N, CA, C and O atoms as a GROMACS GRO file, in nm:
protein
  284
    1MET      N    1  22.422  -5.671   5.318
    1MET     CA    2  22.358  -5.595   5.211
    1MET      C    3  22.322  -5.455   5.261
    1MET      O    4  22.265  -5.439   5.369
    2LYS      N    5  22.355  -5.355   5.181
    2LYS     CA    6  22.326  -5.217   5.218
    2LYS      C    7  22.178  -5.187   5.197
    2LYS      O    8  22.114  -5.238   5.105
    3GLU      N    9  22.127  -5.102   5.283
    3GLU     CA   10  21.990  -5.056   5.269
    3GLU      C   11  21.994  -4.911   5.223
    3GLU      O   12  22.075  -4.832   5.273
    4PHE      N   13  21.908  -4.876   5.129
    4PHE     CA   14  21.906  -4.741   5.074
    4PHE      C   15  21.769  -4.678   5.088
    4PHE      O   16  21.666  -4.746   5.093
    5PHE      N   17  21.770  -4.546   5.095
    5PHE     CA   18  21.648  -4.467   5.102
    5PHE      C   19  21.640  -4.376   4.982
    5PHE      O   20  21.742  -4.334   4.927
    6SER      N   21  21.518  -4.344   4.940
    6SER     CA   22  21.499  -4.245   4.835
    6SER      C   23  21.488  -4.107   4.900
    6SER      O   24  21.475  -4.095   5.022
    7VAL      N   25  21.493  -4.005   4.818
    7VAL     CA   26  21.478  -3.868   4.868
    7VAL      C   27  21.340  -3.852   4.933
    7VAL      O   28  21.328  -3.788   5.037
    8GLU      N   29  21.239  -3.911   4.872
    8GLU     CA   30  21.104  -3.900   4.926
    8GLU      C   31  21.094  -3.966   5.064
    8GLU      O   32  21.028  -3.913   5.153
    9GLU      N   33  21.158  -4.082   5.081
    9GLU     CA   34  21.155  -4.150   5.210
    9GLU      C   35  21.225  -4.068   5.318
    9GLU      O   36  21.176  -4.058   5.431
   10ILE      N   37  21.339  -4.009   5.283
   10ILE     CA   38  21.412  -3.924   5.379
   10ILE      C   39  21.327  -3.802   5.416
   10ILE      O   40  21.321  -3.763   5.532
   11ALA      N   41  21.262  -3.743   5.316
   11ALA     CA   42  21.176  -3.627   5.341
   11ALA      C   43  21.065  -3.662   5.440
   11ALA      O   44  21.035  -3.583   5.530
   12LYS      N   45  21.004  -3.778   5.424
   12LYS     CA   46  20.898  -3.819   5.517
   12LYS      C   47  20.953  -3.844   5.656
   12LYS      O   48  20.891  -3.806   5.755
   13LEU      N   49  21.069  -3.908   5.665
   13LEU     CA   50  21.128  -3.937   5.795
   13LEU      C   51  21.166  -3.809   5.870
   13LEU      O   52  21.148  -3.800   5.991
   14LEU      N   53  21.217  -3.710   5.797
   14LEU     CA   54  21.260  -3.585   5.858
   14LEU      C   55  21.147  -3.481   5.868
   14LEU      O   56  21.162  -3.377   5.932
   15LYS      N   57  21.035  -3.512   5.804
   15LYS     CA   58  20.920  -3.420   5.799
   15LYS      C   59  20.959  -3.287   5.736
   15LYS      O   60  20.927  -3.180   5.787
   16ILE      N   61  21.032  -3.297   5.623
   16ILE     CA   62  21.067  -3.179   5.545
   16ILE      C   63  21.029  -3.205   5.400
   16ILE      O   64  20.988  -3.315   5.365
   17SER      N   65  21.043  -3.104   5.317
   17SER     CA   66  21.006  -3.118   5.177
   17SER      C   67  21.113  -3.193   5.097
   17SER      O   68  21.226  -3.210   5.141
   18HIS      N   69  21.073  -3.237   4.980
   18HIS     CA   70  21.163  -3.302   4.885
   18HIS      C   71  21.280  -3.210   4.853
   18HIS      O   72  21.395  -3.252   4.851
   19SER      N   73  21.249  -3.082   4.829
   19SER     CA   74  21.355  -2.986   4.796
   19SER      C   75  21.446  -2.960   4.916
   19SER      O   76  21.564  -2.927   4.897
   20GLY      N   77  21.394  -2.974   5.037
   20GLY     CA   78  21.478  -2.960   5.156
   20GLY      C   79  21.584  -3.068   5.163
   20GLY      O   80  21.698  -3.042   5.200
   21VAL      N   81  21.545  -3.190   5.129
   21VAL     CA   82  21.642  -3.301   5.125
   21VAL      C   83  21.746  -3.276   5.017
   21VAL      O   84  21.865  -3.296   5.038
   22LEU      N   85  21.700  -3.231   4.900
   22LEU     CA   86  21.794  -3.201   4.791
   22LEU      C   87  21.892  -3.090   4.830
   22LEU      O   88  22.008  -3.094   4.791
   23TYR      N   89  21.845  -2.994   4.908
   23TYR     CA   90  21.933  -2.887   4.957
   23TYR      C   91  22.046  -2.946   5.041
   23TYR      O   92  22.162  -2.910   5.023
   24HIS      N   93  22.012  -3.036   5.132
   24HIS     CA   94  22.114  -3.098   5.217
   24HIS      C   95  22.211  -3.182   5.134
   24HIS      O   96  22.330  -3.189   5.166
   25ILE      N   97  22.161  -3.245   5.029
   25ILE     CA   98  22.249  -3.323   4.940
   25ILE      C   99  22.344  -3.231   4.865
   25ILE      O  100  22.464  -3.256   4.859
   26LYS      N  101  22.289  -3.125   4.808
   26LYS     CA  102  22.371  -3.035   4.725
   26LYS      C  103  22.472  -2.954   4.805
   26LYS      O  104  22.575  -2.913   4.752
   27THR      N  105  22.443  -2.930   4.934
   27THR     CA  106  22.538  -2.858   5.018
   27THR      C  107  22.641  -2.952   5.080
   27THR      O  108  22.736  -2.907   5.144
   28GLY      N  109  22.622  -3.083   5.059
   28GLY     CA  110  22.719  -3.180   5.108
   28GLY      C  111  22.693  -3.228   5.249
   28GLY      O  112  22.772  -3.306   5.303
   29ARG      N  113  22.587  -3.183   5.311
   29ARG     CA  114  22.556  -3.225   5.448
   29ARG      C  115  22.504  -3.368   5.452
   29ARG      O  116  22.526  -3.440   5.550
   30LEU      N  117  22.436  -3.410   5.346
   30LEU     CA  118  22.380  -3.545   5.337
   30LEU      C  119  22.442  -3.613   5.215
   30LEU      O  120  22.421  -3.569   5.102
   31LYS      N  121  22.518  -3.719   5.239
   31LYS     CA  122  22.580  -3.792   5.128
   31LYS      C  123  22.474  -3.871   5.053
   31LYS      O  124  22.387  -3.934   5.114
   32ALA      N  125  22.482  -3.866   4.921
   32ALA     CA  126  22.389  -3.941   4.838
   32ALA      C  127  22.461  -3.981   4.710
   32ALA      O  128  22.558  -3.919   4.668
   33THR      N  129  22.410  -4.087   4.649
   33THR     CA  130  22.465  -4.135   4.523
   33THR      C  131  22.360  -4.114   4.416
   33THR      O  132  22.243  -4.149   4.432
   34ARG      N  133  22.404  -4.056   4.305
   34ARG     CA  134  22.311  -4.033   4.195
   34ARG      C  135  22.306  -4.157   4.107
   34ARG      O  136  22.410  -4.207   4.062
   35VAL      N  137  22.186  -4.206   4.085
   35VAL     CA  138  22.165  -4.322   3.997
   35VAL      C  139  22.067  -4.276   3.890
   35VAL      O  140  21.946  -4.266   3.913
   36GLY      N  141  22.122  -4.248   3.772
   36GLY     CA  142  22.037  -4.192   3.667
   36GLY      C  143  21.992  -4.053   3.706
   36GLY      O  144  22.074  -3.964   3.726
   37LYS      N  145  21.861  -4.036   3.717
   37LYS     CA  146  21.807  -3.905   3.753
   37LYS      C  147  21.768  -3.894   3.900
   37LYS      O  148  21.718  -3.790   3.943
   38ILE      N  149  21.790  -3.999   3.977
   38ILE     CA  150  21.750  -3.996   4.118
   38ILE      C  151  21.871  -4.008   4.211
   38ILE      O  152  21.979  -4.050   4.169
   39TYR      N  153  21.850  -3.972   4.335
   39TYR     CA  154  21.951  -3.989   4.439
   39TYR      C  155  21.907  -4.101   4.531
   39TYR      O  156  21.788  -4.118   4.558
   40ILE      N  157  22.004  -4.179   4.579
   40ILE     CA  158  21.978  -4.277   4.683
   40ILE      C  159  22.072  -4.248   4.799
   40ILE      O  160  22.186  -4.206   4.780
   41ILE      N  161  22.022  -4.270   4.920
   41ILE     CA  162  22.098  -4.240   5.041
   41ILE      C  163  22.112  -4.370   5.120
   41ILE      O  164  22.012  -4.436   5.150
   42SER      N  165  22.234  -4.407   5.154
   42SER     CA  166  22.255  -4.530   5.231
   42SER      C  167  22.212  -4.508   5.376
   42SER      O  168  22.208  -4.396   5.426
   43LYS      N  169  22.180  -4.618   5.440
   43LYS     CA  170  22.140  -4.615   5.580
   43LYS      C  171  22.251  -4.553   5.666
   43LYS      O  172  22.223  -4.476   5.757
   44GLU      N  173  22.376  -4.588   5.636
   44GLU     CA  174  22.490  -4.537   5.712
   44GLU      C  175  22.505  -4.386   5.694
   44GLU      O  176  22.529  -4.314   5.791
   45ASP      N  177  22.491  -4.338   5.570
   45ASP     CA  178  22.503  -4.194   5.543
   45ASP      C  179  22.390  -4.116   5.609
   45ASP      O  180  22.412  -4.004   5.657
   46PHE      N  181  22.271  -4.174   5.611
   46PHE     CA  182  22.159  -4.107   5.677
   46PHE      C  183  22.184  -4.099   5.828
   46PHE      O  184  22.156  -3.996   5.890
   47GLY      N  185  22.238  -4.206   5.885
   47GLY     CA  186  22.272  -4.206   6.028
   47GLY      C  187  22.377  -4.102   6.061
   47GLY      O  188  22.368  -4.033   6.162
   48ASP      N  189  22.479  -4.091   5.974
   48ASP     CA  190  22.583  -3.989   5.994
   48ASP      C  191  22.524  -3.849   5.988
   48ASP      O  192  22.561  -3.762   6.067
   49PHE      N  193  22.432  -3.827   5.894
   49PHE     CA  194  22.368  -3.697   5.881
   49PHE      C  195  22.291  -3.662   6.008
   49PHE      O  196  22.301  -3.551   6.060
   50LEU      N  197  22.214  -3.759   6.058
   50LEU     CA  198  22.136  -3.734   6.180
   50LEU      C  199  22.225  -3.702   6.298
   50LEU      O  200  22.198  -3.610   6.376
   51LYS      N  201  22.332  -3.778   6.312
   51LYS     CA  202  22.425  -3.756   6.424
   51LYS      C  203  22.487  -3.617   6.415
   51LYS      O  204  22.490  -3.544   6.515
   52HIS      N  205  22.535  -3.579   6.299
   52HIS     CA  206  22.598  -3.448   6.281
   52HIS      C  207  22.495  -3.336   6.299
   52HIS      O  208  22.524  -3.233   6.359
   53HIS      N  209  22.375  -3.357   6.246
   53HIS     CA  210  22.270  -3.255   6.255
   53HIS      C  211  22.231  -3.228   6.400
   53HIS      O  212  22.210  -3.113   6.438
   54ARG      N  213  22.223  -3.333   6.481
   54ARG     CA  214  22.190  -3.316   6.622
   54ARG      C  215  22.300  -3.244   6.697
   54ARG      O  216  22.272  -3.158   6.781
   55GLU      N  217  22.426  -3.277   6.666
   55GLU     CA  218  22.539  -3.210   6.731
   55GLU      C  219  22.541  -3.062   6.695
   55GLU      O  220  22.568  -2.978   6.781
   56THR      N  221  22.512  -3.030   6.570
   56THR     CA  222  22.511  -2.891   6.525
   56THR      C  223  22.400  -2.813   6.594
   56THR      O  224  22.421  -2.699   6.634
   57LYS      N  225  22.282  -2.874   6.610
   57LYS     CA  226  22.172  -2.806   6.677
   57LYS      C  227  22.207  -2.775   6.822
   57LYS      O  228  22.174  -2.667   6.871
   58LYS      N  229  22.274  -2.868   6.890
   58LYS     CA  230  22.313  -2.844   7.029
   58LYS      C  231  22.410  -2.729   7.039
   58LYS      O  232  22.398  -2.647   7.130
   59LYS      N  233  22.507  -2.720   6.948
   59LYS     CA  234  22.605  -2.612   6.949
   59LYS      C  235  22.537  -2.478   6.925
   59LYS      O  236  22.572  -2.379   6.990
   60VAL      N  237  22.442  -2.474   6.834
   60VAL     CA  238  22.370  -2.349   6.804
   60VAL      C  239  22.292  -2.304   6.925
   60VAL      O  240  22.292  -2.186   6.958
   61LYS      N  241  22.224  -2.397   6.992
   61LYS     CA  242  22.146  -2.359   7.110
   61LYS      C  243  22.236  -2.303   7.219
   61LYS      O  244  22.201  -2.204   7.284
   62LYS      N  245  22.352  -2.366   7.241
   62LYS     CA  246  22.443  -2.318   7.344
   62LYS      C  247  22.498  -2.180   7.309
   62LYS      O  248  22.508  -2.094   7.396
   63SER      N  249  22.534  -2.159   7.184
   63SER     CA  250  22.593  -2.031   7.145
   63SER      C  251  22.487  -1.921   7.138
   63SER      O  252  22.519  -1.803   7.148
   64ALA      N  253  22.360  -1.959   7.119
   64ALA     CA  254  22.253  -1.861   7.110
   64ALA      C  255  22.215  -1.805   7.247
   64ALA      O  256  22.155  -1.698   7.257
   65GLN      N  257  22.250  -1.878   7.351
   65GLN     CA  258  22.218  -1.830   7.486
   65GLN      C  259  22.312  -1.716   7.523
   65GLN      O  260  22.433  -1.725   7.505
   66THR      N  261  22.255  -1.610   7.574
   66THR     CA  262  22.335  -1.497   7.618
   66THR      C  263  22.302  -1.464   7.761
   66THR      O  264  22.191  -1.488   7.809
   67LYS      N  265  22.399  -1.409   7.828
   67LYS     CA  266  22.378  -1.367   7.966
   67LYS      C  267  22.345  -1.218   7.966
   67LYS      O  268  22.412  -1.136   7.904
   68LEU      N  269  22.242  -1.188   8.036
   68LEU     CA  270  22.200  -1.047   8.046
   68LEU      C  271  22.251  -0.991   8.178
   68LEU      O  272  22.242  -1.055   8.283
   69LYS      N  273  22.303  -0.870   8.169
   69LYS     CA  274  22.347  -0.801   8.291
   69LYS      C  275  22.257  -0.681   8.314
   69LYS      O  276  22.233  -0.600   8.225
   70PHE      N  277  22.210  -0.674   8.434
   70PHE     CA  278  22.129  -0.559   8.470
   70PHE      C  279  22.205  -0.480   8.576
   70PHE      O  280  22.236  -0.530   8.684
   71ASP      N  281  22.232  -0.357   8.544
   71ASP     CA  282  22.306  -0.270   8.638
   71ASP      C  283  22.213  -0.190   8.723
   71ASP      O  284  22.259  -0.112   8.807
   0.00000   0.00000   0.00000
């Protein structure tokens, strides 16, 4: 049996706002299924989002580092 989360539950888990979760859904970063007027997120899709989000953060940190040269 699949386990599902609401937008509010995801927001609490990620410590972001309700609209922040909706932003990730609308940009396609977080897969969700619309049921009537609400979205539900499967446990698997939430796990995929977390995995991808962590990988993206690591890449940004590495690319943000610059080497300074002092002549």
